[in-house]
KEZAKE-726028 format. One record per residue (C-alpha): residue number from 1; residue in three letters; z negated, y, x negated. Coordinates in steps of 0.001 Angstrom, whole numbers, plus 500000, padded with zeros to 6 digits. Each point is the difference from the previous one (the first is absolute). Example, Ala and Ser with C-alpha at 12.3 -4.5 7.8 and 13.67 -1.06 7.14 Angstrom:
<tivexs>
- resi,resn,w,v,u
- 1,ALA,492200,495500,487700;
- 2,SER,500660,503440,498630;
</tivexs>
This chain:
<tivexs>
- resi,resn,w,v,u
- 1,MET,837896,668203,936361;
- 2,LYS,499179,500599,496143;
- 3,LEU,497479,497651,498520;
- 4,ASN,499845,501401,496330;
- 5,GLU,496341,501638,499954;
- 6,ILE,497132,497948,501309;
- 7,ALA,496625,501616,500783;
- 8,ILE,496906,497689,500489;
- 9,VAL,497059,501992,501973;
- 10,GLY,496598,498510,498392;
- 11,LEU,499780,497848,496999;
- 12,GLY,497420,497192,501470;
- 13,TYR,499819,496589,500253;
- 14,ILE,503622,500141,501850;
- 15,GLY,501438,503010,498793;
- 16,LEU,499911,499618,496568;
- 17,PRO,501397,496318,499959;
- 18,THR,502746,501217,502441;
- 19,ALA,500945,502867,497594;
- 20,ALA,500149,497603,496834;
- 21,LEU,502037,497265,501728;
- 22,ILE,502552,502716,501253;
- 23,ALA,500337,501272,496922;
- 24,SER,500480,496943,498070;
- 25,LYS,503052,499642,502266;
- 26,GLY,501595,502994,498067;
- 27,LEU,499154,502859,502595;
- 28,ASP,498146,503055,499122;
- 29,VAL,496497,500114,501744;
- 30,VAL,497134,502654,499850;
- 31,GLY,496896,499371,501233;
- 32,LEU,498164,502669,501761;
- 33,GLU,496210,499591,499449;
- 34,ILE,497341,502882,500446;
- 35,ASN,497668,498009,497659;
- 36,GLU,500644,501737,496594;
- 37,ASP,498554,497412,498208;
- 38,ILE,502019,497099,501465;
- 39,CYS,503063,502250,499093;
- 40,LYS,499133,500147,496514;
- 41,ILE,499353,496066,499949;
- 42,VAL,503483,499272,501149;
- 43,ASN,501569,502155,498058;
- 44,ALA,498448,498588,496643;
- 45,GLY,501497,496462,501250;
- 46,ASP,496628,498838,501527;
- 47,ILE,498515,498837,503207;
- 48,HIS,496880,500911,501787;
- 49,ILE,499759,496651,502068;
- 50,VAL,500113,496627,499498;
- 51,GLU,503369,498042,501091;
- 52,PRO,501438,497053,498185;
- 53,GLY,503388,501222,498137;
- 54,LEU,499424,503767,501096;
- 55,ALA,498834,501202,496337;
- 56,ASP,503101,498805,498250;
- 57,MET,502232,501067,502817;
- 58,VAL,498604,503465,499999;
- 59,LYS,500313,500314,496323;
- 60,GLN,503780,498669,499752;
- 61,VAL,500915,502535,503011;
- 62,VAL,498022,502974,498543;
- 63,ALA,501327,499248,496424;
- 64,SER,503754,500291,501412;
- 65,LYS,499177,503272,501862;
- 66,ARG,500751,498286,503126;
- 67,LEU,496437,500437,501550;
- 68,ARG,497396,503538,499821;
- 69,ALA,497373,501299,501998;
- 70,THR,499226,503535,500760;
- 71,THR,497584,501856,502286;
- 72,VAL,502824,502421,500834;
- 73,VAL,502342,499125,502965;
- 74,GLU,503724,499978,499429;
- 75,GLN,503049,499220,501703;
- 76,ALA,501337,496288,500565;
- 77,ASP,502216,498186,501527;
- 78,VAL,497553,497502,501567;
- 79,PHE,496476,500548,500633;
- 80,VAL,497680,497066,500441;
- 81,ILE,496563,500837,501305;
- 82,ALA,497390,497442,498794;
- 83,VAL,496690,501828,500711;
- 84,PRO,496756,498596,501303;
- 85,THR,499350,499613,503542;
- 86,PRO,495889,499716,500491;
- 87,HIS,498378,499823,503069;
- 88,LYS,497296,502549,501225;
- 89,ALA,496137,498924,500633;
- 90,ASN,501013,499479,503691;
- 91,TYR,502981,497895,498814;
- 92,SER,502469,502328,501191;
- 93,PRO,503238,500264,497433;
- 94,ASP,499491,502915,497232;
- 95,LEU,503895,501069,499654;
- 96,SER,498951,503118,498049;
- 97,TYR,501292,498480,496700;
- 98,ILE,503579,499207,501667;
- 99,ARG,499813,503863,501387;
- 100,ALA,499484,501212,496589;
- 101,ALA,502820,497999,498488;
- 102,CYS,502130,501531,502737;
- 103,GLU,498949,503371,499136;
- 104,SER,500459,499796,496449;
- 105,ILE,503738,498497,500227;
- 106,ALA,500875,502122,502744;
- 107,GLY,501081,503244,497858;
- 108,VAL,502122,498087,497569;
- 109,LEU,502098,498238,503204;
- 110,LYS,503950,500341,500092;
- 111,LYS,502299,498624,502258;
- 112,GLY,501119,496142,499225;
- 113,ASP,496123,499170,498901;
- 114,LEU,498286,496741,501346;
- 115,ILE,496614,500052,500321;
- 116,ILE,498292,496432,500363;
- 117,LEU,496292,499318,501104;
- 118,GLU,498707,496904,498351;
- 119,SER,496005,500741,500694;
- 120,THR,498885,497718,502930;
- 121,SER,499640,502155,503081;
- 122,PRO,499274,500217,503256;
- 123,VAL,502532,499342,502662;
- 124,THR,502325,503402,500244;
- 125,THR,498788,501369,496720;
- 126,THR,503513,500137,498974;
- 127,ASP,501141,502034,503013;
- 128,THR,496991,502136,499290;
- 129,MET,500948,500365,496319;
- 130,SER,503490,501332,501234;
- 131,ALA,498620,502771,502159;
- 132,TRP,497402,501309,496967;
- 133,LEU,503142,500172,497884;
- 134,ALA,502097,501780,502776;
- 135,SER,497059,502534,500662;
- 136,ILE,500297,500970,496728;
- 137,ARG,503655,499894,498957;
- 138,LYS,501512,501618,503140;
- 139,ASP,503340,500305,498117;
- 140,LEU,500581,496410,499832;
- 141,SER,500596,497636,502867;
- 142,PHE,497653,496802,500102;
- 143,PRO,500243,496711,501859;
- 144,ILE,498388,499534,503465;
- 145,GLU,499121,496925,501617;
- 146,GLY,502720,499100,502574;
- 147,GLN,501950,503111,499341;
- 148,TYR,502938,499018,497901;
- 149,GLU,502495,502712,501191;
- 150,GLY,501010,502261,497224;
- 151,GLU,500092,499958,496429;
- 152,ILE,496442,499676,498178;
- 153,ASP,499186,501417,496249;
- 154,VAL,497292,497871,498621;
- 155,ASN,499990,496230,501364;
- 156,ILE,496109,498622,500527;
- 157,ALA,499136,496512,500085;
- 158,TYR,497042,497862,499676;
- 159,CYS,499709,496824,497555;
- 160,PRO,496848,498248,499901;
- 161,GLU,498939,498195,496263;
- 162,ARG,499218,496574,500279;
- 163,VAL,498922,498755,496867;
- 164,LEU,497089,498314,498433;
- 165,PRO,497996,501409,497614;
- 166,GLY,500462,498028,496482;
- 167,ASN,503443,499102,501256;
- 168,VAL,501311,503546,500765;
- 169,LEU,502963,499861,497785;
- 170,GLU,501285,496965,501091;
- 171,GLU,499459,500727,503585;
- 172,LEU,501570,503329,499908;
- 173,VAL,503141,498614,499118;
- 174,LYS,499844,496075,501829;
- 175,ASN,498319,501305,503486;
- 176,ASP,501891,500803,502908;
- 177,ARG,499852,503752,501354;
- 178,SER,499716,501225,503385;
- 179,ILE,501697,503242,500199;
- 180,GLY,499158,502368,502928;
- 181,GLY,502328,503055,500249;
- 182,VAL,499087,502886,502471;
- 183,THR,503730,499806,501077;
- 184,PRO,502286,497162,498973;
- 185,ALA,501756,502141,497368;
- 186,CYS,496626,500481,498053;
- 187,ALA,499251,496044,500229;
- 188,GLU,503511,499553,498341;
- 189,ALA,499436,502707,497551;
- 190,ALA,496891,498483,498797;
- 191,ARG,501477,496467,499972;
- 192,SER,502595,501638,497622;
- 193,PHE,497141,500648,497815;
- 194,TYR,497930,497120,499693;
- 195,GLN,503008,497648,499648;
- 196,LEU,500128,501557,496786;
- 197,PHE,496658,498101,498556;
- 198,VAL,499190,497180,502689;
- 199,GLU,501260,496601,500372;
- 200,GLY,498563,499223,503206;
- 201,ASP,501531,500623,503285;
- 202,CYS,499857,503805,500896;
- 203,VAL,499672,500022,503974;
- 204,THR,500434,502744,502006;
- 205,THR,498059,501285,502994;
- 206,THR,498092,502968,501645;
- 207,ALA,497762,502066,498049;
- 208,ARG,497181,499069,502500;
- 209,THR,500953,496448,499559;
- 210,ALA,499425,499837,496630;
- 211,GLU,496694,501851,499846;
- 212,MET,499076,497437,502716;
- 213,VAL,501147,497218,497790;
- 214,LYS,497548,500960,496868;
- 215,LEU,496987,500268,502732;
- 216,VAL,500719,496820,501425;
- 217,GLU,500597,498161,496646;
- 218,ASN,496704,501202,499035;
- 219,ALA,498170,499397,502912;
- 220,SER,501300,496226,500525;
- 221,ARG,498255,499385,496145;
- 222,ASP,497205,501374,501399;
- 223,VAL,498999,498189,503031;
- 224,ASN,501164,497044,497929;
- 225,ILE,497299,500738,497551;
- 226,ALA,497423,500965,502890;
- 227,PHE,500135,496391,501230;
- 228,ALA,499379,498811,496290;
- 229,ASN,497072,502092,499667;
- 230,GLU,498770,499405,503148;
- 231,LEU,500178,496215,499380;
- 232,SER,497695,500416,496810;
- 233,LEU,497712,502072,502195;
- 234,ILE,499465,496986,502388;
- 235,SER,500322,497251,497451;
- 236,GLY,497173,501928,498349;
- 237,HIS,497833,499712,502930;
- 238,PHE,500881,496233,500415;
- 239,SER,499496,499008,496259;
- 240,ILE,503521,499188,499836;
- 241,ASP,502377,500557,496947;
- 242,VAL,502308,502250,501376;
- 243,ARG,502543,499321,496990;
- 244,GLU,499972,496283,500742;
- 245,LEU,500324,500851,503657;
- 246,ILE,502961,502034,499802;
- 247,SER,501588,497505,497819;
- 248,LEU,499430,497062,502141;
- 249,ALA,501302,502252,503216;
- 250,ASN,503085,500885,497724;
- 251,ARG,501320,496563,500021;
- 252,HIS,501157,500514,503534;
- 253,PRO,503358,500346,499649;
- 254,ARG,500111,503345,502336;
- 255,VAL,496677,501452,498185;
- 256,ASN,500015,502355,497358;
- 257,ILE,496676,501995,499699;
- 258,LEU,499670,502256,497204;
- 259,GLN,496882,500271,497767;
- 260,PRO,496835,501990,500563;
- 261,GLY,498717,502644,497822;
- 262,ALA,498027,503110,499161;
- 263,GLY,501636,501903,502581;
- 264,VAL,503455,501665,499913;
- 265,GLY,500950,503107,497831;
- 266,GLY,503157,501998,498497;
- 267,HIS,501831,503016,501750;
- 268,CYS,501890,497609,502254;
- 269,ILE,498177,497167,501771;
- 270,ALA,496896,501975,500532;
- 271,VAL,501308,503181,501071;
- 272,ASP,503119,499308,501862;
- 273,PRO,498982,498235,502758;
- 274,TRP,497393,502885,501401;
- 275,PHE,503580,502184,500212;
- 276,LEU,500926,497456,502756;
- 277,VAL,496499,500008,501604;
- 278,SER,499929,504100,499628;
- 279,SER,503376,500253,501869;
- 280,ALA,499325,497245,502888;
- 281,PRO,496378,499477,500230;
- 282,SER,500169,498139,503131;
- 283,LEU,502450,497623,499076;
- 284,THR,498822,498884,496274;
- 285,LYS,496756,498242,500956;
- 286,MET,501258,496837,497954;
- 287,ILE,500734,502282,496939;
- 288,ARG,496966,502224,500412;
- 289,THR,497636,496885,500121;
- 290,ALA,501739,498725,496626;
- 291,ARG,499104,503066,498342;
- 292,GLU,496703,499794,501273;
- 293,VAL,499211,496578,498327;
- 294,ASN,501526,500900,496859;
- 295,ASP,498428,503063,499426;
- 296,SER,496434,498109,500761;
- 297,LYS,500599,497468,497638;
- 298,PRO,498461,501727,496867;
- 299,GLU,496776,500357,502109;
- 300,TRP,500177,495908,500375;
- 301,VAL,500530,499658,496171;
- 302,VAL,496963,502038,499505;
- 303,VAL,497887,497916,501963;
- 304,GLN,500934,496876,498164;
- 305,LEU,499088,502182,496785;
- 306,GLU,496625,500712,501358;
- 307,LYS,499282,496570,501136;
- 308,LYS,500799,498872,496265;
- 309,LEU,497922,502618,498569;
- 310,SER,496910,499180,502224;
- 311,SER,500533,496317,498983;
- 312,TYR,500323,501292,496352;
- 313,LEU,496495,501543,500156;
- 314,LEU,498175,497738,501753;
- 315,ALA,501030,497402,497258;
- 316,ASN,498829,502524,497277;
- 317,PRO,497117,501564,501371;
- 318,SER,499497,501879,496536;
- 319,LYS,503187,501979,500100;
- 320,ASN,500109,503321,501326;
- 321,MET,502614,500681,502608;
- 322,ASN,501053,503041,497786;
- 323,ALA,500849,497774,496934;
- 324,VAL,501909,497884,501781;
- 325,ARG,503619,499896,498595;
- 326,ILE,502439,499742,502836;
- 327,ALA,503663,500010,498984;
- 328,PHE,502909,500902,502330;
- 329,PHE,503660,498401,498943;
- 330,GLY,503062,502335,500979;
- 331,MET,500037,503271,501199;
- 332,ALA,503787,500316,500846;
- 333,PHE,500870,499467,503790;
- 334,LYS,502334,496878,498937;
- 335,PRO,500517,497788,496982;
- 336,ASN,501656,500767,496661;
- 337,ILE,500342,503866,500579;
- 338,ASP,497903,503212,499439;
- 339,ASP,499960,501364,503251;
- 340,LEU,496734,500826,501816;
- 341,ARG,501244,501618,502763;
- 342,ASN,498076,499217,503369;
- 343,SER,498477,497024,497953;
- 344,PRO,498060,497742,501707;
- 345,ALA,498444,499034,496791;
- 346,ILE,498992,503712,499331;
- 347,GLU,498325,499824,503444;
- 348,VAL,497708,497039,499582;
- 349,ILE,498832,501612,496937;
- 350,LYS,499375,503473,502094;
- 351,LEU,498119,498026,502462;
- 352,PHE,497898,498253,497441;
- 353,ARG,498937,502655,498007;
- 354,GLU,498861,502005,503193;
- 355,LYS,497652,497143,500430;
- 356,HIS,499008,499979,496442;
- 357,PRO,500312,503507,498207;
- 358,ASN,498040,499009,497012;
- 359,ILE,501731,496845,498693;
- 360,LYS,502788,500332,497534;
- 361,LEU,502812,498126,501198;
- 362,GLU,502653,498548,497680;
- 363,LEU,503460,500298,500734;
- 364,ILE,503005,497968,498675;
- 365,GLU,503431,501003,500401;
- 366,PRO,502491,499106,497467;
- 367,ASN,502718,502490,500800;
- 368,VAL,497935,503221,500074;
- 369,THR,498160,501303,497062;
- 370,ASP,498235,502853,500927;
- 371,LEU,497724,500870,503153;
- 372,SER,499872,503684,499499;
- 373,GLY,502816,500403,502935;
- 374,VAL,498575,497541,502204;
- 375,ALA,498129,500931,503272;
- 376,LEU,496974,498107,499641;
- 377,PRO,496649,501406,501332;
- 378,CYS,497436,501126,497695;
- 379,GLY,497824,502667,501443;
- 380,GLU,498610,503161,498944;
- 381,ASP,497829,498695,496990;
- 382,HIS,502685,497873,498454;
- 383,ASP,503351,499592,498956;
- 384,VAL,502698,496962,499937;
- 385,SER,498606,498779,496597;
- 386,GLU,496683,500261,501178;
- 387,LEU,500351,497329,502768;
- 388,TYR,503188,498093,499294;
- 389,GLN,501219,498238,496793;
- 390,LEU,503572,499019,499735;
- 391,THR,499313,496590,497710;
- 392,SER,501997,497014,498870;
- 393,LEU,500791,496901,501624;
- 394,GLU,498325,498378,497228;
- 395,GLU,496693,502218,500570;
- 396,GLY,500107,499572,503528;
- 397,LEU,500102,496436,500011;
- 398,SER,496596,500286,499072;
- 399,ALA,498709,501664,502885;
- 400,ASP,497266,498937,501897;
- 401,ILE,501795,500348,503573;
- 402,GLY,503742,500538,500002;
- 403,VAL,502642,500611,503188;
- 404,ILE,503641,499196,499290;
- 405,LEU,501843,502877,502051;
- 406,VAL,503651,499949,499102;
- 407,ALA,501904,496851,498666;
- 408,HIS,501176,501374,496807;
- 409,ASP,501889,497597,497766;
- 410,GLU,497042,500014,497257;
- 411,PHE,497693,499266,502373;
- 412,LYS,501779,496856,501605;
- 413,ASN,500729,498666,496411;
- 414,GLU,496061,500227,499077;
- 415,PRO,498195,496729,500805;
- 416,ALA,496595,501401,499497;
- 417,LEU,500721,502053,503445;
- 418,ASN,499300,497101,501867;
- 419,ALA,496204,499760,499127;
- 420,HIS,497489,500078,502702;
- 421,GLN,498904,503873,499509;
- 422,PHE,503448,501598,500856;
- 423,ILE,501086,500235,503509;
- 424,ASN,503700,499716,500609;
- 425,VAL,501635,501563,502952;
- 426,VAL,503674,500288,498762;
- 427,TRP,501010,496270,499113;
</tivexs>
């Protein structure tokens, strides 16, 4: 099997770092991306996302001609699919991006190619992907689960990413990988590829097991976070400091409770458990409940903000409600990144806006410089700038009321945010 030309399908938060890292190992990498603007940015040696160390790496590998981006599908020896897998309104998985990726590369496939799906997916998606490709390229043989006889022209495997935003480049190299093949030969082919740049253990298994591994990892985190978030609700009911409570409970040698927050966001933990619930609804009672607890946390935060607003207006009877300066500290789904996907902070802002459509809200997000691309409610008679102001930390500190939604380092290092007018839900 040749591993000379590598194609990464999708240059987002996972695809671009993966492409740059592989290129830094001396391999030729092409990024297949439908967004022309992203291709132009990457080909200029720049990046469109925030990730420590990525800008320098992309600049170097583009300059060395090891990495380039294009909207035109090309032949390669390995295709790594790293496209979004959101859920629909009913929480069922949306596999349209994966199917579109398969359809786009099907025409250039040749005997000996390896296709690896990295997108977090419901169990059996890799099998389905193989069937999609087989229906398009009837001149090539594709693997089918449980049928190992005969020669296979194209190897297909599943290997989920398991990286932490803000530390992606290191974890792509250091973390162990679960590599699931539709057949054992497919798994071995994929392991040969990952061993080119992964220092962690590359463990082979079936595609279905690897798919399940990623879902279980994120569901486990979601359940643990839900427990911490539920403790914050109970503690609030009894006027108990939840941080002190958790700190004392964690002194037990076999207890390790996480910290509560504004909810759970991002593309993984806030989405993946629903894939399990959708696939086995009668068997996932705890997983569903955890999702519901975490999804409801922004509403609780808004209630706390409403209480603070009422207290402020009682203490300042001459103040017009629409003139109250309210600041939201943080918009990303986790600290120190610019990723707003499924952000509970954004949900808090939206819910508060629904109750107070005429108050201009001040947003402090160190990793975002422009609100024009952010999905915020405005109404027919307003644009984003009329109802929201992206402001600096220094300006936000003088707000009448504030709520700290994300534990960015800039916020944690600012002592003034401990003042009484700021509600802290993240540390």
